[in-house]
C-alpha positions in Angstrom: -27.3 -0.6 -9.2 -30.4 -1.6 -7.3 -31.5 -0.1 -4.0 -30.7 -3.4 -2.2 -27.1 -3.2 -3.4 -26.8 0.4 -2.4 -28.2 -0.3 1.1 -26.0 -3.3 1.5 -22.9 -1.3 0.5 -23.9 1.5 2.9 -24.3 -0.9 5.8 -21.0 -2.5 5.0 -19.3 0.9 5.0 -20.9 1.8 8.2 -19.8 -1.5 9.8 -16.2 -1.0 8.5 -16.0 2.5 9.9 -17.2 1.5 13.3 -15.3 -1.7 13.9 -12.0 -1.7 15.8 -8.9 -2.0 13.6 -7.9 -5.3 15.0 -11.3 -6.9 14.1 -10.0 -6.9 10.4 -6.7 -8.5 11.3 -6.9 -12.2 10.6 -3.3 -13.3 10.1 0.1 -12.0 11.4 -1.4 -9.3 13.5 1.4 -8.9 16.0 3.4 -5.6 16.2 6.4 -5.4 14.0 9.9 -4.0 14.1 8.6 -0.9 12.3 6.1 -0.3 15.1 8.9 -0.5 17.8 11.0 1.9 15.7 8.1 4.4 15.5 7.5 4.2 19.2 11.2 4.9 19.8 11.3 7.7 17.3 8.3 9.4 19.0 9.9 9.1 22.4 13.3 10.4 21.2 11.6 13.4 19.6 9.6 14.1 22.8 12.3 13.5 25.4 15.3 14.9 23.5 14.9 16.7 20.2 12.2 16.8 17.5 14.9 17.0 14.8 16.9 14.0 16.0 17.7 11.5 13.2 17.6 7.8 13.7 20.5 6.4 11.6 20.3 2.7 12.6 17.6 0.7 14.3 17.9 -3.1 14.8 15.7 -5.3 17.0 18.0 -7.7 18.8 15.3 -9.9 20.3 11.6 -9.8 21.0 8.9 -12.0 22.4 5.2 -12.1 23.2 4.1 -11.5 26.7 1.0 -12.8 28.5 0.4 -10.0 30.9 -0.9 -11.9 33.9 -3.7 -10.3 35.9 -4.2 -7.7 33.2 -5.9 -10.1 30.8 -4.1 -8.9 27.7 -1.1 -9.7 25.5 2.0 -7.6 24.9 5.2 -7.7 22.9 8.6 -6.6 24.2 11.3 -5.4 21.8 14.9 -5.1 22.7 16.9 -3.1 20.2 20.1 -1.1 19.4 19.8 2.2 17.7 22.1 5.0 16.7 20.7 8.5 16.7 22.2 11.7 15.4 21.6 15.0 17.3 22.7 17.7 14.8 21.4 20.5 17.0 22.0 18.7 20.3 19.3 18.3 22.9 18.2 20.2 26.0 20.9 22.8 25.4 19.8 24.8 28.5 20.9 21.8 30.6 24.5 22.2 29.5 26.6 21.6 32.7 28.4 24.5 34.2 31.2 23.0 36.2 29.9 20.7 39.0 26.5 22.4 39.2 23.5 20.7 37.6 20.6 23.0 36.7 17.2 22.3 38.2 15.1 19.9 36.1 18.2 18.5 34.4 20.3 15.4 35.0 24.0 15.0 34.8 23.6 11.4 33.7 25.1 10.4 30.4 23.1 7.2 30.3 20.5 7.8 27.6 17.3 5.8 27.4 13.7 6.0 26.4 12.7 2.9 28.3 9.6 3.4 30.4 10.2 2.1 33.8 9.9 3.1 37.5 13.6 4.2 37.7 14.1 5.9 34.4 15.8 9.3 34.2 12.9 11.7 34.2 15.0 14.9 34.2 16.1 16.4 30.9 19.5 15.5 29.7 22.0 17.6 27.8 23.4 16.3 24.5 26.0 18.4 22.7 25.3 19.4 19.1 26.6 17.0 16.5 26.7 14.0 18.8 25.6 10.5 17.9 24.2 8.4 20.8 23.9 4.6 20.7 20.8 3.4 22.5 20.6 -0.2 23.8 17.0 0.0 24.8 13.6 -1.7 25.0 10.0 -0.9 24.3 6.7 -2.7 24.8 3.4 -2.7 22.9 0.2 -3.8 24.8 -2.8 -5.2 23.0 -6.0 -3.2 23.5 -9.4 -3.2 21.7 -8.1 -0.3 19.6 -4.9 -2.1 18.5 -1.4 -2.3 19.9 -0.6 0.6 22.3 3.0 1.8 22.3 4.7 3.4 25.3 4.4 6.7 23.4 0.6 6.5 23.9 -0.1 5.9 20.2 -1.9 2.8 18.6 -0.3 0.6 16.0 
């Protein structure tokens, strides 16, 4: 191989390593159901239990957003999921009569949706329980790719 070919390949490799991921996406670059599922999985494991098992995940509807004023695009996914909690979650929040422990919530509405009024306190889930989530998540377009509500890029 000539020196010109080697230099050209080295420059191409350098360009590829430094270009944002979305620069290589030419067709069908929108986030997919698998991305929404991964965001949900990460949030479930962070908010409830790292060993929770997603048994079902189905996107019911989704659509592109033009985030006015923010000058970027987004995608919103509405989904239904069933999650098994073999070991339960937040066991230290188990209710004792009428008293709710500090930092815990008595609410049995379970959600990972990021919003202003979400339940921020930890919620008890008894071991072996399966919870059905009717939830939503959003991915916002950035120069690094699509950012999920879990803080990761897809």
